[in-house]
N, C-alpha and C positions, 0 to 999 in steps of 0.2 A: 881414114883409108878410102876417101874419095877417090883416088886412084893409087894405086901400089907404087912406088919408087921403082924404076928400072934397075937401080942398082943400090945396094947397101954396103956397108962397113965391110963386110965379108965377101959375098960373091950375089950378083944377081940373079943364080939359081938357087940359091939359098931356099927352102921351102918355109912358108909363111905358118911359123908354130905358134902356139898359144903366147909364147914370150915374145917373140918379133913382133906379133900382130900389137900385143900391149906395149911393147916400147916405142913404135910407131905412133900409133892411136895417141899415146898420153904425149907425145913432142906435139902431134899435128893439134889437138885439143888444147895445148899450153898455147899455141902460137894463135889460136882463134878465141883467147879470152876466156877459159874456163879458169874456175878459181881452185878446183880439184881435177886438175885434168889424169892424174893416175886412179884416182877413186872412180871417176867417169868411164875410163876405158875399162875397167876391171867389170865394173855393175853391167855396162852394154855387151861385153864379151861373153859374160856370163847368161846373159840373157839370150844373146844370138846361138852360143851352145847349147841352152837349154839346161846348165848346171848351176850348182853353187859355186859363189867365190872361191872358196879354198881348194877347188877342185882345179883352178886355173894353175894353183901352184903344185899341184901334185901332177899335173899333166903339163908340165912347162913346153915339153920338147913336142909335143905332140901337133902335127900338122893339121891344118885347118881344112876342112872341104870346101869345094868351092861355093856350095849352097850357104854355109855358115857365113864365108866371107862375104856373099851377095848381100846377105842381112846384115853384116856389121857393116857393110859401107853404107848402108843406106840411114841406120842408126847413127853413125857419125855424121854423116852430111847433114841431117837435121839437128844433131846437136851443136856443130857449127853454127847453126841459124839461133841459138839461143834457145832452142826447145828444150825444157826441163827433162833430166834424166828419168825422174817419177814418172813424166807422161810418156816418154820412150817405152819403159817396159811396164808400166801399168801399176806399179807398187812402190809403197814408201813404208819405211819401219816407222812407227811411233809407238812410243811406250811400249818398247819392246815386244809389238805385235805388227804384223804385216797388213798393210790396208790397200785394198784396189782402189787406183784413183784415176781419172781422167781429166780432159778440158774442162768437165763440169762442176768440178769441185778443187777448191784450194789444195796444195799440199800440204800436210802437217807438218810441222815444223817443232823442232825442238823446244822453242821458245813457249809453245802452249801448253808441254809437259807441265810446267807449273800451274796451270791451272788445273790440271786433272789432280795433281798433287794437293791443291788447296780444296778441291771438292772431296778426296777421299779422306784429308785431314778432319773437313767439317763436317763429315757423317759418321766419323767413328763413335760407337756407343749407342747408334740409334738402330733398333732391332730390323726395322724395314724402312729403309729411307727412299724419299721420293725425291726423284732429282729432275729437273727441265734444263734440257740442254738446247739451247733458241740457236739458230743458225748452224745446225749441226755439221751440214757441207758432207764430207765423206763418212762421217758418223763416228770418228776417231775417239771424240771425248767420251761420248756416249758409250762406245764400247770399250775404250780403257776402263772406265769407271764400271761397267758391269762385272768385266772379267776381274777385277782388284776388288770389287765389292760385291760377293756373292748375295747377298739378299737385298742389295738396290733394286728398284724398279724406275728405269730411267725413261723419259718422254724426251724422243729429239724431234727437232721441229726444223721446217727449213721451207721458205718460199719457192724454190725452186725444186719443180717436180724431176727433172733430170739428175739434181744431186741426191734428192732421196731416192733414187733408183739406186745410185752407188753406195748409201747408207744402207739400205738394206742388204745389198751384196754382202757388205761387211759384218751387218749383224748377225746373217747366217753364216758366212763364214767362220766366224769365231764362236759358234753355236750359243748367241746370247738372245735369242728371239723371245723366249720366255721372260726375259729380264727387259729387254728395251721395247718400247712402242713407238715407231715412225709415222709421224704425222706431217701432212702439208698444211702448214700455216704462214700467214704472214706475223712474224712475232707470237703475240698472244693471240690473235684473234681467231684461231682455230682451236683452240684450248678448250676443252669441256666445260662448262659453268660449274663453278664450286671446286675446280681442283686446287689443291693447295701441295704447296711443295717444301721440303725441307731446306733444298737449295736450288735456286736460279741461276744459271750460268752460262754465259755466252762467250765464245769468239765472233764478235760481229762485225760486218765492214766498218772501217774505221780510218780510212785514209781519205784523207782530202781529195775532192774530185779533181783539182787543178794538178795534184801533185801526180796523179796515178801514171802519166806520162813519162815522168820523170824518174820512176823506179826503174829499176834492171830490168832488162830487156826480158829477160828470161818470165818477168812477172807482169809485165806492162804488155808484153805481145801475146803472153799464151793463159795466164789464169783469168778466171771469170771475174769480168768487171764488176758483175753484181755482188760478188763475194767478197770484192775490194771497198766500193767506193760509199765511203761514208757522208758524203753532202758536201756543202762548200768548206765547212771546219773539221771536218772528219767526225764530227760527234753527233751527228742527225738519229742513228740508231742506238747508239748509247744511251743517249738523254729519252728515248721512246723508252726503253728498257727499263732505265731508271724511275722513267715516272708510272709506268703500269705494273711493274713487278711487285709492289706490296700487296697487291689485289690476288695474287697467286701463291703468297708465302704464309707458310705457318708463323706464329710468332715466336720470335727469336729466330727464324730460319736465317739462313746466309744469301746473300747475293756476290756473284764472282763474276768479276768482267775482264777480258784481256783489252789492253789498249797499247797503241805504242810509245814508245816512253817520252815522248816529247808531251802527252798530253796528260800526263798525272797528275800536277799539281790542280789545272785546270778540271780536270773529271772528279777529282775529290772535294773541290769547292761545289762543284755540281751536286754532289750528292750530300753533301753537308748542308747544303742551301734549301734541298727539297723537304726536309725535316720527318721523313721517314725512316731514317737509318740513325744507328748508333755505331760505336766502335769502328770507324772508318779507316783503313791502314791500307798501304801500299806493299804489295810484295814483289820481290824481284826475282828476275830469272836466274838460270845456271849461270849467266854472262853479268849477273851482276846489274842488269836494268831494271829499272822499273817496268813492270809487267803485268800485273794483275790488281786489280780493286778487289779490296774485300769490304763489305760492309754486313752489319746485323740490322734484319727487320726490325723496327719496334714493336712491342708488344702493346697494341692500344685498343 
């Protein structure tokens, strides 16, 4: 709705109802390359109206006020420039929870839910499991674990102070402050000496530096490079975690790392060559792509 058309299939004087705006916006976003134009239109319009998406369908024929139309026009203009919907509305759902997001954090993705499921599986049967979530970003992993494992204690770290502000918002939003400790740390550098965890987990930067500009515009133009850039081969941060994690794990604890599918075999070989891990396996995400490396720390 950057500009409303002067005519419509019915009448130029037809009011801009919820239905009409959804239909126009869907077509407009499709022309501008959105893969999910109808969903985008619904989320943006619900945000502009301050309502739930379901209410769009129960109020299909309700005309929109000029103020709502103005908000919607701005949102649609920004969306046509590949700005992610999650940043436009400030919220993204992950593991059936709503998370506050800004351009200071990566947008949580369904792929990462595989990592959360592996953490929850790995701490079953431990009375008070301790989990370290490195590169926490929005805090989505830490919060999802805490909400689904009520006795867990999670330490969530990130090098970005701006990201940690968002993580703390999400911890408060979901009432898990008693379980989740958010600290600024360059990987393990700020972890208190002697700390030991049942699970060390991370969704770290793993995109090769030269490939970031080749990613979809939504990612390359808008998401924080600090959270994407994994160095020349994409493995710089992953290797650092693999090298240092054994010093922060209980015997027979778990290392869980998210990666891009192309790195699966290389990463598995790196962990095997390290010598500090056993039971190295690759878990697939919901789309059946290699996504999470799981390894057990050797008890030595």
